[in-house]
C-alpha positions in Angstrom: -118.2 -66.0 -20.9 -121.2 -67.8 -22.5 -120.6 -71.1 -24.2 -120.1 -71.3 -28.0 -117.8 -68.3 -28.6 -114.8 -68.7 -30.8 -113.1 -65.3 -30.3 -112.9 -62.7 -27.6 -111.7 -59.1 -28.2 -110.8 -56.7 -25.4 -110.2 -52.9 -25.8 -109.5 -50.4 -23.2 -108.5 -46.8 -22.7 -107.7 -44.4 -19.9 -107.2 -40.7 -19.3 -103.8 -39.0 -19.2 -102.1 -41.9 -20.9 -98.3 -41.5 -21.3 -95.4 -43.9 -22.1 -94.3 -46.2 -19.4 -90.8 -45.0 -20.1 -91.6 -41.5 -18.6 -90.9 -40.9 -14.9 -93.9 -41.2 -12.5 -95.9 -38.0 -12.2 -96.1 -37.2 -15.9 -99.3 -39.1 -16.6 -101.1 -42.4 -16.2 -99.9 -45.9 -17.2 -102.3 -48.8 -16.8 -101.3 -52.3 -17.8 -103.6 -55.1 -18.8 -103.8 -58.8 -18.8 -106.4 -61.6 -18.8 -107.3 -64.9 -17.0 -109.9 -67.4 -18.2 -112.5 -69.3 -16.2 -109.9 -71.9 -15.0 -108.8 -69.4 -12.3 -106.6 -66.5 -11.4 -105.4 -67.4 -7.9 -102.0 -66.3 -6.8 -99.3 -68.8 -7.8 -102.0 -71.1 -9.2 -103.2 -69.0 -12.2 -104.2 -72.0 -14.4 -106.4 -69.6 -16.3 -103.6 -67.2 -17.4 -104.2 -66.1 -21.0 -101.8 -63.3 -21.5 -100.4 -59.9 -20.6 -99.5 -56.9 -22.7 -98.5 -54.2 -20.2 -99.5 -50.8 -21.6 -98.1 -51.6 -25.1 -101.5 -52.5 -26.7 -104.9 -51.0 -26.4 -106.7 -54.0 -28.0 -106.1 -57.8 -27.9 -107.9 -60.8 -29.2 -108.0 -64.4 -28.1 -109.4 -67.1 -30.3 -109.3 -70.9 -30.4 -106.6 -71.0 -33.1 -104.8 -67.6 -32.8 -104.2 -64.7 -30.4 -102.6 -61.3 -30.3 -98.9 -61.6 -29.4 -98.7 -61.7 -25.6 -101.8 -63.9 -25.3 -102.4 -67.6 -25.6 -104.8 -69.1 -28.1 -107.1 -72.0 -27.1 -110.6 -72.9 -25.9 -112.8 -70.0 -24.7 -113.9 -71.8 -21.5 -117.4 -70.7 -20.4 -117.6 -69.1 -16.9 -116.1 -66.1 -15.2 -113.1 -64.5 -16.9 -111.0 -61.8 -15.3 -109.3 -58.8 -16.9 -106.7 -57.4 -14.6 -105.3 -53.8 -14.6 -101.8 -53.0 -13.4 -101.7 -49.5 -12.0 -98.1 -48.6 -12.8 -98.4 -44.8 -12.7 -101.5 -43.0 -11.5 -101.8 -39.2 -11.1 -103.0 -37.9 -7.7 -106.1 -36.6 -9.6 -107.0 -40.1 -10.5 -107.7 -41.9 -13.8 -110.8 -42.5 -15.8 -110.9 -45.8 -17.8 -113.1 -47.6 -20.3 -113.2 -51.3 -21.0 -115.0 -53.0 -24.0 -115.3 -56.7 -24.4 -116.8 -58.3 -27.5 -117.4 -62.1 -28.0 -117.8 -63.6 -31.4 -119.3 -66.9 -32.3 -118.0 -68.9 -35.3 -117.1 -72.3 -36.5 -115.3 -74.6 -34.2 -111.6 -74.7 -34.9 -108.9 -76.9 -33.5 -106.5 -75.4 -31.0 -102.9 -74.9 -32.1 -100.5 -77.8 -31.3 -97.0 -76.3 -30.6 -94.0 -78.1 -31.8 -91.8 -79.6 -29.0 -88.8 -77.5 -28.0 -85.5 -79.4 -28.5 -82.5 -78.8 -26.4 -79.5 -79.1 -28.6 -76.0 -79.8 -27.2 -74.0 -76.8 -28.3 -70.7 -78.5 -27.6 -69.4 -81.5 -25.7 -66.1 -79.7 -25.2 -65.5 -77.0 -22.6 -65.4 -73.6 -24.4 -66.5 -70.0 -24.1 -69.9 -69.2 -25.5 -71.5 -66.0 -26.8 -75.0 -65.3 -25.5 -77.5 -62.9 -24.1 -79.6 -63.8 -21.1 -82.4 -61.3 -21.6 -84.3 -60.6 -24.8 -87.9 -59.6 -25.6 -90.0 -59.8 -28.8 -93.3 -58.4 -30.0 -95.0 -60.8 -27.5 -94.3 -58.0 -25.0 -92.4 -54.7 -25.6 -90.0 -55.8 -28.3 -90.2 -54.3 -31.8 -89.6 -57.5 -33.8 -90.8 -61.1 -33.7 -89.0 -64.3 -32.9 -87.7 -64.6 -36.4 -86.1 -61.2 -36.1 -84.5 -62.1 -32.8 -83.1 -65.3 -34.1 -81.8 -63.7 -37.3 -80.1 -61.0 -35.2 -78.6 -63.6 -32.8 -77.2 -65.7 -35.7 -75.8 -62.6 -37.4 -73.9 -61.9 -34.2 -72.8 -65.6 -33.9 -74.5 -66.1 -30.6 -74.7 -69.6 -29.3 -77.8 -69.2 -27.1 -80.4 -66.6 -26.2 -82.8 -66.5 -23.3 -86.2 -65.2 -24.6 -87.8 -63.5 -21.6 -90.9 -61.6 -22.6 -92.5 -59.6 -19.8 -95.0 -61.5 -17.7 -96.2 -63.8 -20.5 -95.3 -67.2 -22.1 -97.1 -66.7 -25.4 -93.7 -66.9 -27.2 -92.8 -70.3 -25.8 -94.8 -72.4 -28.4 -92.9 -70.8 -31.3 -89.3 -71.2 -30.0 -88.9 -74.5 -31.8 -89.7 -72.9 -35.1 -86.8 -70.5 -35.0 -84.2 -72.2 -32.8 -82.0 -75.1 -33.9 -78.7 -76.9 -33.4 -76.9 -73.7 -34.2 -78.9 -71.5 -31.8 -80.3 -72.6 -28.4 -83.3 -70.6 -27.3 -83.9 -70.8 -23.6 -87.6 -70.4 -22.6 -87.9 -67.7 -20.1 -90.2 -65.0 -18.7 -89.2 -61.6 -17.3 -91.1 -61.3 -14.0 -91.9 -57.6 -14.3 -93.2 -56.1 -11.1 -93.5 -52.4 -10.1 -90.7 -52.8 -7.6 -88.1 -54.7 -9.7 -87.6 -57.1 -12.5 -86.3 -60.7 -12.5 -85.8 -63.4 -15.1 -87.0 -67.0 -14.8 -84.9 -69.2 -17.1 -85.8 -72.7 -18.2 -89.5 -72.5 -17.5 -92.2 -74.7 -18.9 -95.2 -72.6 -17.9 -96.3 -69.2 -16.7 -94.7 -67.7 -13.6 -96.4 -65.4 -11.2 -95.6 -61.7 -11.2 -98.2 -60.1 -9.0 -95.9 -59.0 -6.2 -95.5 -56.0 -3.8 -93.3 -57.2 -0.9 -90.3 -59.3 0.1 -92.4 -62.2 1.4 -94.4 -62.5 -1.8 -91.3 -62.3 -4.0 -89.7 -65.1 -1.9 -92.8 -67.3 -2.6 -92.5 -66.5 -6.3 -88.8 -67.4 -6.4 -89.6 -70.6 -4.5 -92.2 -71.5 -7.1 -89.8 -70.9 -9.9 -87.1 -73.1 -8.3 -89.7 -75.8 -7.6 -90.5 -75.9 -11.3 -86.8 -76.6 -12.0 -86.0 -73.1 -13.3 -83.5 -70.4 -12.3 -84.1 -66.9 -11.2 -81.9 -63.8 -11.6 -82.4 -60.1 -10.7 -82.4 -57.8 -13.7 -80.5 -54.5 -14.0 -80.2 -53.7 -10.3 -78.4 -50.4 -11.0 -79.0 -46.7 -10.8 -79.7 -46.3 -14.5 -82.1 -49.3 -14.7 -85.3 -50.2 -13.0 -84.3 -50.5 -9.3 -84.7 -53.7 -7.3 -86.6 -52.6 -4.2 -87.0 -56.0 -2.6 -84.4 -57.4 -0.3 -81.2 -58.1 -2.2 -81.6 -61.8 -1.7 -84.8 -63.4 -0.3 -83.8 -65.9 2.4 -86.5 -68.3 1.3 -85.1 -68.3 -2.2 -81.6 -69.1 -0.9 -83.0 -72.2 0.9 -84.6 -73.2 -2.5 -81.2 -73.0 -4.2 -79.7 -75.2 -1.5 -82.2 -78.0 -2.1 -81.7 -80.5 -4.9 -84.1 -80.0 -7.8 -86.3 -83.0 -8.5 -85.8 -84.6 -11.9 -88.2 -83.3 -14.5 -90.1 -85.4 -17.1 -88.7 -84.8 -20.6 
């Protein structure tokens, strides 16, 4: 990435493309994401700039705006990384193309997200109505955060965990649509090719690049160390199966340890 650019646009394509909802063997599914020059190391991906799975063929990142699923902000000069997730690949292989275009322009200020309040829903013990897993157009949802909040209010829900897949681009906008009548819990669905899990109460991006039990245990430890909570999603015959160990021993030890106080 040379200095002075104000927008980056990435487009890609691949042969035999099919929907990720189809069983393996029907075609190819290649996911995509991006890290900037600050780094893409495992569990230390300070340069994370977004992930869109296979739902988009093009995304843009600019100083003041970005495609849903991606984070706006400075285009740091240096080595950036586009990552491919090989979800389904036919035995015959897969041809792909990748096009990256940088655009100069006038220098614009980065967005300053509003702080996310945590309203007290009730000081009395009572039952609450909620959903612990919801996605928006920041990943594979069909509507935006406004649509999600409107649907939640129409159903008289008290809180909703917003858990877009492998990204946190929705977090800066939660304060705009939540309120005293609707608590929006910042989350991320850690979506791997061997099972899905939710991280609730997060403040930053959580690692999802995982293929085995030991790595998943490290990811769960990192989520707990950040003061957040992990749950396994839809571990059932009709959902995406959980192929890791039912409970990672390291994660259990994390749950047993007291969580350090977090700065407000």
